[in-house]
Residue, then its C-alpha position, 0 to 999 in steps of 0.5 A: x499499500x505503501x507503495x501504491x500511495x508514493x506511485x499514484x502522485x507519480x501516475x496523476x491519478x487520485x487515490x481513494x482508500x477504502x477500508x472493508x468491514x471484516x467478511x461475516x461468518x456466514x458468506x464464507x460458510x456459504x463458500x467453505x465448509x462449515x468445519x473448516x471455517x469453525x477452526x480457522x475463527x478459532x485459531x485450532x487449524x489442524x497441522x496438517x492443513x497449516x503446512x498446507x496453507x504455508x503459515x500458522x493460522x493465528x487470531x491476527x491471520x484469522x483477522x487479516x484474511x477475514x478484512x481481505x475477503x470483505x475488501x474483494x467483495x467491497x472492492x466489487x462494489x465500489x467497481x459497480x459504482x466507479x468502473x474499476x476498484x482494485x483490494x489491495x490484497x486477497x487473490x487467494x484463489x488456492x483455497x479450497x473447501x476443506x482447507x487452506x494451500x498455497x498460502x492461502x486460507x479463505x477463496x476471496x474471488x469465491x466468496x465475493x462472486x457468490x455472495x454478489x449473485x447472493x444479494x442481487x448485484x451480480x447475474x453472471x460473474x467472469x472471473x479472471x486469473x492471470x497468476x502464473x499459478x492455476x487457480x485451482x482452488x476458485x475453480x473447485x469451489x464454483x464448479x458446476x456453476x452457470x452463473x460463475x465462469x472461470x478463466x485462468x491463464x497460467x504456467x502448465x509446469x508451475x503449481x499446483x502439480x495436479x490441476x482443477x478444471x476451470x471453465x477454461x483452462x489456458x496452460x502457457x509453457x515454460x518462458x513464454x513472454x509479452x507476445x506470446x502470453x498476449x497472443x493467448x489471452x488476446x484468443x481467449x479474453x474476449x471471446x469469454x466475454x461475449x459467449x458468457x457475457x458477464x455483468x460483473x468481472x473479477x480479476x486476479x491479477x498476479x505479477x507472477x508472471x514477471x521475468x524476475x518472479x522467484x515463482x514463476x517460469x514466465x517471462x512477461x516484462x514490466x510493459x508486459x504486465x502493463x500490456x496484460x492488464x490494460x487489455x483485461x481492464x479494456x475488453x471490460x469497461x468496452x463493454x460497460x462491465x464492471x471490474x475489480x481486481x485482487x492483488x494475486x502473488x509476486x515473489x521475489x527476493x526484493x519486496x519493494x520491487x514486487x510491491x511496485x509492480x502490484x502497486x503500478x499493475x492496480x495504477x495502469x488498470x485505473x488509468x485504463x478505466x479512466x481512458x475507457x470512461x472518457x472515450x465512452x463520454x465522448x462518443x455520448x454513450x451512457x452507462 
């Protein structure tokens, strides 16, 4: 968040912060197993599940993940009003029904999508996952639903070893660069939007496809990440579809560099939303 505050003025973007409420227990239990939610709320998650998550689930972690899950829902509600909004955390796409996994405790994407539909804020939600790792938890938690579509572009040979089945998976070979990535994204995303006709997009905007990411196997540059993010936002906003992003993955020894990648990603998306809004206004189109 500090990197975002630092870079926003340099890009001429006014940033408005909102603090989410903690996600209610019943919203989590609508997606996750009741007993697992109870384990997290009591901060008594079994050791084998903590090993799968990657860290102990303390009361502090419990409180944090409740707020990050509330943040993705709030970002979506704000996106409905403003076109685009970002959760500067979350993107916990590996969390499954009965356990967390891969540094993820609860799956904010699935929780938010389910709640937005239940409350009538959306009829059909498209979850676009461009993290370098497949969104296996999101795919599993939303499997069989006709009102949620999951699109995952990911490194084929990366975590998780056992992939779930998204509505559409686009596995990428090691070392795919900017042009190769954009060719795949350009081939699949517009078709998904046209065929599924969502009225809301949730975007898992991980920066771990970057060439210098410690856990990625792809080779995107800074410019490649920016092209990706602009394209995703532009495809949604050109059709007047609101889009909310979650942070997703990003790993490296230089934490400041990773934080700046995340911050640039959010600023690029905010800028693209503003440009699209200007174009629509110039064309005399109101939303």
